[in-house]
N, C-alpha and C positions, 0 to 999 in steps of 0.2 A: 137728520132733517128729511122729512118726508116729501115726496114731490110725484108728478105724474108718472105713470109707467112708461120707460123708454122703449122705442122701437128696437133698439139694439143696446147690448150690455157693454159698459165700459168700467174698468177697474184701473185706476192710476195708483200705483204704489211707488212710494219715495222711500227707498230702503237702504241704509247704509250696511256695507260689507256684504255678508253672505245671507242675511235674513230674508232678502227678496225671495229665495227659494222656497221658504216657508209658505208664501202665498202662491207661487207658480206650480208647485208639485203636490199640494196637499188635498185630500179628500176627492179625488175624481170619482164621479159615477155614483156617488152616494145618494140614493133616492132621486137622482137625476136633476138636482137643481144645477144651474150653470153659472160660473163666474168667469169674467174676461179680464186678464191682465193686459193693460194697454192695447185694448181691442182684440185680444186673442182669447177664445173660449176655452175654459177648462171645466170639465165635469168633476165632482167631488167623489172620492172613494172611501170606504170604511177603513182600508188599510194604510192609514195616514202616518202611523208612528215611524214606520222606516223611511218615510219620504221627508220628514222634518228636519229642517237644517239645525234646529235646537229642541230636542225631544223632551225637554223638561221644563218646569217652571212657568214663568211669564209666557214664554213663546207658545205654549199649548193654547193659551187664551185667545191669541190671534186668529189661528184657522177656526177655532171653535165659534168665535163671533161671526166670521165670515160664513161659516156654514149655516148658522142659525138664522142669520139675516137672509141668505140666499134661499134657504128651505122654506122659510115661513112667511116670508114678506111678499106681499103682492105688488109693492110699489117700491119706488127707488129710496134707497137709503144712503147717507154719506155718514161715514164714521172717521174719527181721528183717534189713533191708538198710539200712545207714546210710551217709551221706555228710555232709559239713559242711552244717549247716542243713536237712537233709532226712531224714526217715526213712520207711522203708516197712514196715508190718507187714502181712503177707499171709497168708492162708490159702487153700489151693488144693485142689481135686480135679478129676478129670475127668468128673465127672457134673453134670448141671444141667437147669435148666427154662427154656425160652423164655418171655420176659417181655413181655406185651402192655400197651401204654400207651394211655389214652384222654384226651381233653381235651373238657370240656363248656363251651360258651360261645364266641361268635365276635364279640365286641365289639372296640372300639378296641384294648383291651389284649390281649385273647385273640388276635387276628390275629397280632400280632408274636411273642407267646409260642408260639403253634402253629406259626408258619413256623420258629422256630428249634429248637423241639423235634424237628420233622419233619427238618429239615436237619442239625442238628448233635448230636442226641441219640444217634447210634449205635444205633438202635433195632433189635431183633431182626425186627420186622415192621412194615409201614405203620402210622403213628399213626391211630388211630380218633378222629374228631371228631363232635360233635353240636351243632347249633344249632336254635333254633325254626324258622328258615328253612332248609329243606333245599336250596332253590335256591340260597341265599346260600352254604351250605357246599359245595355241588358247584362252583360258580363259583370259590371260593377254593381248593379242593383241586386243581384241574386242573393236571396236570403236576407235582404234588408227592408227596412219600412219605407220602400221606394216603389213608385210606379214610372215607367218610362213612357214619355210622349213621343209619338212618332214625328212631330213637328212643332215648330215654335207657335204656331196658331192654336194647336191643341193644347199646349201646356198653358199658354196665356189665357185662353178662353175659359178654362176651368179653374183658374186661380184668383185668389184676391191679393195675394203678395207675391211678388215676383223678384228674386234675387238673380243678379247675373255676374259673372266673372269670366271673361274672356280675354285673348291675348293682346288685342290692339285696337286702335281708334276705328279702323275701317270694318273690323269684324263686329264691334258692338254697335255701329252705326247701322250695319246691315241687319242685325238682330232687331233693333228697334224699328227700323223701316217696315219690317214684317209684323212685329208684335203690336205696333199701335194702329194696324189696319185690318184687324180681325174683324170678322162679321159679328155685329152686335156691339162693337166698340169696347173701349176700355175704362169708361167712366167708373170712378170710385175705386180703381185698383190702386195698389202702391208698387211702384218700381224702385227696387234698391240696387244700384248700380256699383259693384265692387272692383272693376277693372282699373288698372293703371293707364289712364289716357290723359291727353293735353287738356288743361282747364277749359279752353275753348270749346271742345268737344263735348264736355261735361255740360257746360251752358247751354249748348244747342239741343242736348238731349233732354234737358230740363224744359226747354221752350216748347218742343214738339210735344213732349208727354203731357204737360199742362194743357196744350192746345187741343189735345185729344180727351181731356177731361180726367186724367189720371194724376196721381201725386208722384213726385220724384224725389228721391233721397240719393245724393252723392255719398257713398259709404266705401271709400278705397280702404285697403288693410295693409298694416305693416306686418310682416312676418314671412319666414321661409315656409316652404311646404311642410317641414316637420312641425312648425308652429300651428299650420292649418290643421294638421292631422291631431294635434294635441288639444285642439280648441283653445289655443293661446294667442290668437291674432289681436292686434290693436286695430280698431275700426275708427275712421275719421268720418263723422257724420255731418252732413250739411243739408239743409232743406226746411220744410216747415216743421215746427215743433210736433204738430199732430201726426204727421207722417213718420217723424223719427220715433215716436212713442209707440206707433204701430208695429214697428220692427224692432223694438229695443229688447222684447222678451227673448228674442233669437240671437242676441249678440253676447253679452257677458254672461258666462256660465254655460254657453251653448257652443257658438263658434269662436268666441274670443274671450279675452281676460280684461280688456279695458276699451272705453270709448272716450275719444276726444271729440267732444260736442261743438260743433260750430253752428248750431242752430239759430243762434242770435245774429248771424250774418246773412243777408239776403242773397249773397253771391255764392252760389254753390261751387263755383270754380275754385274757390279758395281751400276746399277739402282737397282738391287735386294738386293745387299749388303746394300745399303741405306735403302731399305724398311725394310728388315729384322732387321737391327740395330734400325731403328725408332720404329719398333714394341716392342723391349725391353723396350722402354720408356712407352708404353701403359701398358705392363705387370707390370712393376714397379710402374706405377701410381696406378693401381688397387690394388696391394699388399699394397701400402702405405695408400691408402683410406680405404681399409678394416682393415688394423691393427690400424688406428687412430680411426675408429669409434667403434671398439670393445673396444679399451681402453677408449674412452669417455664414453661409456655406463657403462663399468665396474667401472670406477672411480667415477661415479656420476656426471660428467661434462654434459653429455647428448648429443646424436648425433645432436640435433637440434642447440646446441651452437657451436659444432665442424663444422657443415655445415655453420654457419654464417661466420666462419673464412675462410672457403673455398671460400665462395662467395666473401668476402672482398679482398682476396688475389689473387684468381685464377678465378675470375668470368667470364672472357673472354677467358678462355682455356677450354679444355675438362674435367679438373678436376670437375667442378660443375655439368655437365650433368651426369658424372659417379657417382658422390656423391649421387645425386638424385636418380640414379637407385638402390642404396643401401638402402637409407633411405626410399624410397617408395616400397620396396620389389619387384622391378623389376628385381631382380637378380634370381628370379625363375619364369620361363615362359615356355609356351608349345613350342614356335618357338623361339630358341635363336637367339639373334642379333650378337653376335660373338661366335659361337659355340665352346664348349670346344675342339672338335677334331681339329679344324682349330688353335685355341690359341696354343694348344699343338704342332701342327705341326711347328707354327712360333718359339716356344721355342726351339724345337729340331734343327731347322735350325740355329738358333742364336748360340746355344751351339756348333754345329758342326763348324760354322765359327770361333768361338773363339778358339776352340781346334786347328783347322789348323793355325790359326793366331799367336798361342802362348800365349793367355791370357785366362782370365776367367770371367764369368758373375755370380757372386754370387747370385744377386737378380733374375736373370732369372732362376737359378737352383731351388731356393725356390719356385718361381712361377710354375715351371714345376711340382714339387712334389704336390703343391696344386691342379693343374689342373688334375693330376692323381687321386687325392681324389675326386674331382668332378666327373669325369668320372665315378668312381666306385659307386658313390652314386647316381648320376643322370642319368647317361647314356647318350646318344646323346642329350638329351634335355638340357644338362648343358651348362652354359654360362661363359665366362671369368669372369663376375661379380660374379658367384657363388662361388668364392673363398671366399668371404665375409661370406657365410654360413659355409665353412669350418673352418674359423678362429673363428666364433661364437661358433661352437661347441667345439673347442679346448679349449675355455675359459668358458666352461660350461654354454653356452647360448644355446637356440634352434636354429637349422639351419635356421628357418624361424621366423623373428621378426614378431608376430601377433598383435602388437599395432595398 
């Protein structure tokens, strides 16, 4: 269906399984027409064969149709291309705007997310990053498709989409206090906030962001730093559907493997309620594994045999990797993977939510006490898995298993 030529280019693709990448990676820079996937621009290249998700048969037709429409059309076209189990709803024109993406924060999670975003995000220009330590940012950015911003103001003012992932509520509130007050304003920008914070903090961030004329997406993530590095995070997104569609191309297949979409709910705080509630499962898992391994050692069963059971029953879940962290001594390390302060913050948020909701979290209460002991014994280098050392000591075993 033809229509008037749009001022910006939009391409909405509804694609099941991996076929989406046929659209997002094909034909960049060929004769310079431009297409946009969920408001992200892509040029088309002649070397499309290697980038196709399905290099034969019907799937060749899809990018070919996109190319011909974008190349030779002077007006807006809408196409629907279907095949078994897959449907492509496409709107194309050959005008568009280059999109700049930024990422604020370079912690354990941010490093993996930034690496994948810069390497696999099909960005129009190098990813802009900011961290409190410019030296750390520059070292990390070396040799990558990344530009280091000297300040939050610099990163935000140059960008259209701004991801952030920092340590706690105070940190992200401080970031937004600066970001939303840049000269020239933030009207039209999209902020995607990935930190683990209290739902009330998220609601307040949405309020001030919208008041400044920008869009806000709550997008906390599930997954350890290893999952972030592997691009295997699970995103929980909440906000307007249009804003979520804008960031969607950078999620599955780039930084993550799945999205739990809460866009139908007007309360963005629910994304963080899910995140905090989900993290109580992680706390409970570490508690249960630690108790089980201590009992296995004290009873004479042996931690090796207990871990065989973990592998047999929970081998495809996080239980086995966490168990191996205990049995290999990786619960004591110079640089924690899930720092005690962050785990304790998550426990506090969960207990706060339980109290206001009129319920209790007995396991989380126990974990919070053990995390306090970890902090007292190990300081900031303590990890969530260091709970194992506390339980070992309580059972008369040395904090560190030196076998």
